[in-house]
Structure formats: structure tokens, C-alpha cells
TORRO-188332 format. One line per 5 residues: number of its first residue (from 0); for each residue x, y, z of N, C-alpha, C. Coordinates in steps of 0.02 Angstrom, whole numbers, plus 50000, padded with zeros to 5 digits. Example, Ala and Ser with C-alpha at 12.3 -4.5 7.8 and 13.67 -1.06 7.14 Angstrom:
% TORRO-188332
0 = 50660:49716:50390:50615:49775:50390:50660:49835:50390 ~ 50642:49888:50354:50684:49947:50357:50645:50002:50394
END
This chain:
% TORRO-188332
0 = 50039:49926:50013:50018:50006:49983:50050:50044:50002 ~ 50106:50040:50042:50147:50104:50040:50166:50137:49966 ~ 50187:50078:49956:50225:50095:49887:50177:50126:49821 ~ 50126:50102:49839:50053:50116:49792:50064:50182:49810 ~ 50057:50208:49857:50034:50298:49893:50104:50294:49828
5 = 50151:50298:49847:50206:50330:49829:50208:50300:49777 ~ 50190:50273:49699:50208:50284:49646:50138:50342:49619 ~ 50082:50332:49649:50040:50378:49629:50059:50445:49645 ~ 50068:50476:49710:50144:50535:49725:50201:50557:49671 ~ 50223:50497:49675:50267:50517:49592:50235:50562:49539
10 = 50189:50509:49526:50126:50516:49444:50107:50577:49478 ~ 50088:50624:49513:50068:50710:49522:50114:50710:49514 ~ 50206:50713:49552:50236:50748:49522:50252:50759:49436 ~ 50260:50704:49413:50297:50697:49354:50256:50720:49289 ~ 50188:50701:49321:50126:50704:49264:50078:50765:49283
15 = 50042:50760:49330:50013:50818:49360:49999:50866:49339 ~ 50075:50885:49381:50103:50966:49421:50129:50994:49370 ~ 50163:50960:49318:50199:51007:49254:50135:51019:49202 ~ 50073:50976:49185:50029:50995:49128:49991:51016:49164 ~ 49967:51048:49220:49965:51108:49261:49992:51166:49257
20 = 50062:51155:49256:50088:51209:49260:50084:51240:49170 ~ 50105:51187:49131:50090:51194:49049:50010:51232:49011 ~ 49954:51214:49040:49896:51229:49028:49897:51307:49072 ~ 49917:51321:49138:49917:51388:49170:49971:51442:49122 ~ 50024:51421:49113:50081:51467:49050:50044:51455:48974
25 = 50016:51426:48951:49981:51423:48906:49916:51451:48894 ~ 49886:51467:48944:49843:51498:48973:49864:51597:48942 ~ 49919:51609:48988:49934:51665:48991:49975:51688:48920 ~ 49983:51654:48871:50025:51669:48791:49949:51687:48780 ~ 49903:51622:48790:49839:51633:48731:49813:51702:48758
30 = 49831:51766:48808:49772:51800:48830:49859:51861:48789 ~ 49894:51835:48838:49925:51891:48763:49931:51906:48712 ~ 49944:51834:48669:49916:51856:48602:49857:51873:48572 ~ 49795:51861:48606:49750:51894:48593:49766:51967:48603 ~ 49764:51985:48643:49779:52076:48669:49814:52094:48625
35 = 49889:52086:48605:49912:52103:48532:49904:52109:48478 ~ 49840:52039:48461:49790:52050:48388:49771:52106:48392 ~ 49733:52134:48459:49673:52197:48465:49749:52226:48467 ~ 49785:52242:48485:49826:52303:48484:49855:52314:48391 ~ 49848:52277:48372:49905:52288:48298:49814:52268:48234
40 = 49766:52326:48258:49720:52331:48214:49677:52392:48167 ~ 49736:52431:48191:49756:52534:48173:49797:52531:48170 ~ 49802:52575:48110:49872:52641:48076:49868:52682:48091 ~ 49808:52682:48111:49825:52802:48113:49860:52835:48157 ~ 49909:52867:48134:49955:52883:48120:49944:52960:48207
45 = 49955:52971:48242:49960:53037:48284:49972:53094:48249 ~ 49926:53166:48223:49960:53210:48174:49987:53224:48243 ~ 50060:53295:48194:50078:53334:48241:50045:53395:48268 ~ 50063:53392:48346:50030:53464:48359:50093:53459:48428 ~ 50086:53538:48428:50111:53582:48490:50061:53611:48519
50 = 50012:53593:48604:49985:53634:48614:50005:53671:48688 ~ 49959:53704:48714:49991:53747:48782:49950:53693:48810 ~ 49978:53652:48867:49899:53618:48931:49893:53665:48987 ~ 49844:53621:49013:49816:53688:49097:49876:53719:49138 ~ 49927:53673:49138:50003:53708:49171:50044:53797:49130
55 = 50039:53787:49061:50071:53830:49015:50115:53786:48990 ~ 50123:53728:48985:50185:53656:48973:50174:53660:48913 ~ 50196:53665:48834:50186:53656:48796:50211:53554:48782 ~ 50131:53546:48741:50132:53457:48739:50133:53449:48649 ~ 50193:53417:48644:50169:53383:48566:50185:53309:48577
60 = 50171:53314:48509:50181:53247:48477:50251:53221:48480 ~ 50321:53262:48471:50378:53218:48466:50392:53213:48555 ~ 50352:53281:48622:50361:53272:48669:50362:53208:48697 ~ 50297:53189:48657:50262:53113:48691:50292:53060:48665 ~ 50347:53044:48605:50374:53006:48592:50414:52963:48640
65 = 50405:52875:48631:50463:52852:48679:50402:52824:48766 ~ 50361:52858:48717:50284:52826:48795:50224:52811:48772 ~ 50205:52776:48797:50109:52769:48785:50091:52843:48812 ~ 50008:52831:48774:49995:52905:48774:49920:52892:48783 ~ 49852:52901:48821:49793:52885:48810:49759:52956:48788
70 = 49726:52956:48753:49708:53012:48709:49617:53011:48727 ~ 49588:53054:48735:49498:53058:48752:49512:53126:48699 ~ 49436:53169:48701:49423:53227:48700:49321:53225:48692 ~ 49345:53304:48746:49265:53306:48776:49251:53366:48741 ~ 49187:53393:48714:49156:53476:48702:49175:53511:48760
75 = 49140:53474:48838:49163:53525:48890:49199:53486:48930 ~ 49235:53503:48975:49252:53471:49061:49199:53484:49104 ~ 49180:53383:49126:49141:53372:49165:49165:53328:49206 ~ 49145:53314:49270:49181:53261:49288:49136:53203:49301 ~ 49094:53199:49274:49040:53153:49245:49046:53127:49194
80 = 49094:53163:49117:49064:53115:49071:49111:53061:49054 ~ 49110:53026:49045:49134:52969:49029:49207:52932:49018 ~ 49227:52988:48993:49273:52996:48954:49328:53039:49008 ~ 49326:53065:49038:49357:53092:49091:49335:53039:49187 ~ 49298:53034:49185:49294:52972:49208:49346:52912:49218
85 = 49340:52869:49164:49383:52821:49157:49471:52849:49137 ~ 49479:52916:49126:49517:52939:49105:49557:52959:49191 ~ 49523:52965:49232:49529:52967:49297:49558:52899:49324 ~ 49500:52860:49321:49537:52792:49338:49614:52769:49301 ~ 49603:52780:49246:49657:52727:49209:49730:52781:49249
90 = 49719:52858:49261:49749:52884:49273:49804:52882:49357 ~ 49751:52866:49381:49765:52850:49462:49787:52770:49463 ~ 49781:52736:49415:49797:52673:49430:49872:52684:49374 ~ 49890:52703:49301:49928:52690:49294:49989:52760:49281 ~ 49967:52814:49294:50000:52885:49290:50074:52888:49334
95 = 50101:52818:49395:50167:52817:49404:50203:52797:49370 ~ 50190:52775:49296:50220:52761:49237:50271:52812:49208 ~ 50329:52824:49217:50361:52891:49160:50333:52860:49095 ~ 50304:52800:49050:50293:52796:49004:50226:52808:48989 ~ 50188:52828:49034:50113:52846:49017:50079:52913:49050
100 = 50067:52933:48980:50045:53009:48977:49953:53021:48969 ~ 49903:53032:48988:49843:53060:48987:49826:53132:48949 ~ 49805:53149:48895:49794:53186:48835:49718:53176:48830 ~ 49696:53240:48872:49603:53261:48835:49612:53337:48796 ~ 49591:53307:48752:49571:53388:48693:49498:53387:48725
105 = 49488:53477:48770:49436:53491:48761:49441:53573:48730 ~ 49374:53568:48709:49379:53616:48652:49385:53671:48677 ~ 49347:53706:48733:49362:53744:48799:49356:53762:48857 ~ 49410:53753:48880:49395:53747:48959:49437:53831:49026 ~ 49428:53795:49079:49448:53838:49114:49524:53802:49154
110 = 49586:53838:49134:49631:53817:49156:49638:53813:49223 ~ 49615:53884:49274:49615:53841:49335:49577:53789:49373 ~ 49512:53783:49349:49493:53705:49370:49531:53642:49373 ~ 49542:53648:49305:49590:53594:49269:49652:53576:49319 ~ 49667:53623:49319:49734:53634:49350:49708:53588:49450
115 = 49664:53601:49459:49643:53635:49518:49612:53534:49541 ~ 49599:53552:49476:49562:53454:49466:49602:53373:49459 ~ 49634:53381:49444:49708:53358:49426:49755:53330:49485 ~ 49770:53405:49505:49781:53407:49566:49763:53355:49623 ~ 49701:53374:49619:49630:53332:49663:49651:53251:49658
120 = 49679:53225:49601:49647:53147:49585:49734:53143:49578 ~ 49799:53179:49577:49850:53159:49582:49887:53107:49631 ~ 49897:53063:49632:49929:53000:49683:50005:53001:49669 ~ 50032:53040:49636:50093:53039:49652:50142:53100:49619 ~ 50205:53124:49631:50245:53162:49566:50251:53173:49506
125 = 50240:53106:49487:50257:53086:49403:50212:53125:49348 ~ 50141:53066:49393:50084:53069:49337:50092:53135:49289 ~ 50051:53120:49227:50021:53186:49182:49980:53162:49144 ~ 49936:53223:49162:49876:53210:49122:49882:53297:49126 ~ 49871:53282:49039:49874:53343:48999:49820:53358:48972
130 = 49770:53426:48988:49700:53437:48950:49742:53499:48923 ~ 49746:53517:48837:49732:53530:48780:49665:53566:48728 ~ 49699:53616:48730:49614:53641:48685:49655:53671:48607 ~ 49607:53709:48555:49619:53739:48517:49626:53670:48434 ~ 49690:53692:48408:49683:53633:48358:49766:53616:48358
135 = 49762:53547:48333:49717:53498:48315:49665:53477:48377 ~ 49577:53467:48336:49556:53419:48378:49542:53356:48372 ~ 49585:53325:48332:49599:53254:48312:49505:53203:48307 ~ 49492:53249:48292:49438:53231:48248:49437:53177:48182 ~ 49479:53200:48154:49504:53132:48105:49521:53066:48138
140 = 49547:53063:48201:49561:53005:48221:49513:52958:48239 ~ 49463:53010:48287:49389:52981:48308:49361:52976:48250 ~ 49354:52999:48181:49280:53002:48140:49240:52936:48135 ~ 49286:52868:48172:49254:52821:48157:49211:52793:48207 ~ 49209:52845:48265:49200:52798:48315:49166:52860:48377
145 = 49143:52839:48432:49102:52916:48444:49127:52943:48497 ~ 49088:52971:48512:49114:53047:48571:49146:53015:48629 ~ 49128:52959:48657:49154:52920:48706:49188:52867:48702 ~ 49255:52876:48651:49286:52818:48620:49352:52871:48656 ~ 49426:52812:48690:49464:52866:48700:49533:52786:48662
150 = 49567:52827:48617:49622:52774:48612:49676:52764:48634 ~ 49716:52704:48635:49789:52708:48643:49836:52716:48598 ~ 49896:52758:48627:49920:52790:48560:49995:52755:48588 ~ 50033:52717:48534:50103:52674:48577:50176:52726:48550 ~ 50193:52696:48564:50264:52758:48581:50278:52767:48526
155 = 50268:52762:48463:50298:52767:48370:50215:52837:48353 ~ 50189:52837:48392:50141:52898:48406:50088:52856:48361 ~ 50058:52791:48338:50020:52765:48333:49951:52741:48372 ~ 49908:52771:48339:49821:52718:48373:49858:52634:48387 ~ 49855:52613:48465:49822:52537:48443:49763:52520:48444
160 = 49756:52556:48477:49678:52529:48493:49636:52584:48519 ~ 49567:52578:48518:49485:52615:48512:49454:52575:48592 ~ 49445:52608:48625:49402:52587:48668:49343:52639:48697 ~ 49294:52616:48702:49215:52620:48709:49218:52662:48803 ~ 49206:52727:48814:49236:52717:48907:49153:52709:48931
165 = 49116:52692:48889:49047:52693:48884:49043:52620:48942 ~ 49066:52554:48906:49074:52486:48867:49110:52473:48961 ~ 49087:52432:49008:49128:52414:49035:49185:52351:49028 ~ 49145:52309:48993:49213:52260:48971:49256:52307:48918 ~ 49241:52351:48887:49287:52364:48837:49358:52415:48868
170 = 49346:52435:48940:49354:52485:48976:49410:52433:48994 ~ 49369:52382:49045:49426:52312:49083:49467:52303:49021 ~ 49470:52274:48929:49517:52282:48926:49570:52316:48902 ~ 49571:52392:48917:49586:52440:48910:49628:52440:48949 ~ 49600:52406:49024:49658:52430:49111:49689:52382:49085
175 = 49670:52306:49054:49707:52244:49058:49754:52254:48990 ~ 49754:52279:48929:49794:52304:48899:49844:52335:48917 ~ 49855:52408:48983:49894:52449:48962:49925:52406:49048 ~ 49913:52357:49076:49936:52307:49131:50007:52286:49106 ~ 49971:52251:49017:50019:52195:48991:50079:52220:48995
180 = 50056:52277:48956:50123:52327:48899:50150:52377:48910 ~ 50108:52414:48969:50128:52499:49000:50174:52478:49043 ~ 50116:52449:49102:50151:52453:49187:50246:52406:49161 ~ 50232:52370:49123:50314:52328:49134:50380:52356:49094 ~ 50353:52418:49059:50383:52474:49051:50438:52507:49114
185 = 50416:52512:49148:50459:52517:49217:50507:52505:49217 ~ 50493:52458:49215:50541:52367:49219:50588:52375:49180 ~ 50566:52353:49107:50614:52301:49079:50617:52356:49017 ~ 50636:52435:49001:50627:52478:48930:50562:52481:48884 ~ 50571:52494:48825:50514:52518:48776:50486:52412:48771
190 = 50443:52415:48740:50426:52382:48713:50435:52375:48628 ~ 50453:52317:48607:50467:52308:48558:50407:52295:48504 ~ 50387:52318:48479:50328:52287:48427:50336:52261:48365 ~ 50272:52231:48321:50307:52201:48253:50340:52235:48215 ~ 50319:52323:48212:50298:52388:48189:50390:52371:48178
195 = 50418:52368:48228:50476:52412:48247:50529:52315:48240 ~ 50523:52290:48245:50529:52216:48213:50533:52202:48137 ~ 50515:52240:48101:50515:52258:48046:50549:52294:47985 ~ 50546:52361:48045:50601:52372:48020:50682:52360:47987
END
């Protein structure tokens, strides 16, 4: 009986545990592959721009290079707007990354109000949320999407995907994609996309 138990235990160690590990790793691989597929659907390039943010600092496409950005646009600033609410959640969750910026285009705004708002939701000293106005208004980028969509911009200034801020599943997907590909940059440096490998 003792030998039988030892045989079963050995079987578990040599077969069941490795199989379980393989299933777990395979699931992670498939999730990452699926995420990469979702992030390779668009080839929309962020237009050149140079605007002043709510703090009077110049924000441009050139200055965003090398980092990710979440881009959204609203007609008027309101803390209740889905774009602002989702952006705030992402800002609080991922803003500590030096490789992450939030860019929100507002047709017209009160800079003092926005400075106070950003300070109220800031969780560290490096988080960057830039509100800009004027041209460009990024209408061309969002022409096939509703005014409640956010765009994830990669380190090359290219739109990787759009997410509906009023859709909980899409918001969850965006957070997952950012957790997979943005936060690791805190430790590992720039992520190499397929586009870079093809150069």
C-alpha cells in the first residue's frame, strides 16, 4: 500500500503538476497573443501638434515619443463625462509610470479649474494628465468612433486601439492591455512591437 501511495505521488509530481503548469502558461500566452492581436488592428498616426496644457507647458507629438498616451476628447469638461471618469481611473492606476501620459482635448476650458482637478486626483509626483484645446481637435482620428471613445497611442505615435468609455468590458480590456504592455516599461524599457521588428 505504501508503495502504491508513493507511486501515485510520483505520478502527480511527474505528470499532473507539469501538465497544470503547462495549462496555466498556455492560458497566459493565449491571453497575451489575443491582446497583441487587438492592438494591431489600426495604423492611424497621431498628427503633429504642439499645444499648451492647463499648466502652460507645451505638449507635442515629439515630446510624447517613447511613451504611451491615452487620448480622449470632450466638448466641455465635466467630471461626470465617461471619458473623464475612465481617464481618471486609468490616471490613478497607471499614472506612476514615466512612460504613460493622459491627453484630453477639450474644446474650451478654464485652466484654473483643471489644474485644481488634476491635483485632486494625482497620486504621485510624476503623473501626467495634459488637457489641451484648439487645433488639432483630433476629429480625423475619431471619425469612425463615437465621442465616448478613448485611443491608446503607442511609443511610435500610432493608435493601437479604441475603447468605448461607456462600455465596461472595453474599459476592462483597456486596463488589461495597459497592465500587460505599459506597466512593464517601468522595469524593462521600451516594448518592441511587430512594426519595429519589421524595420
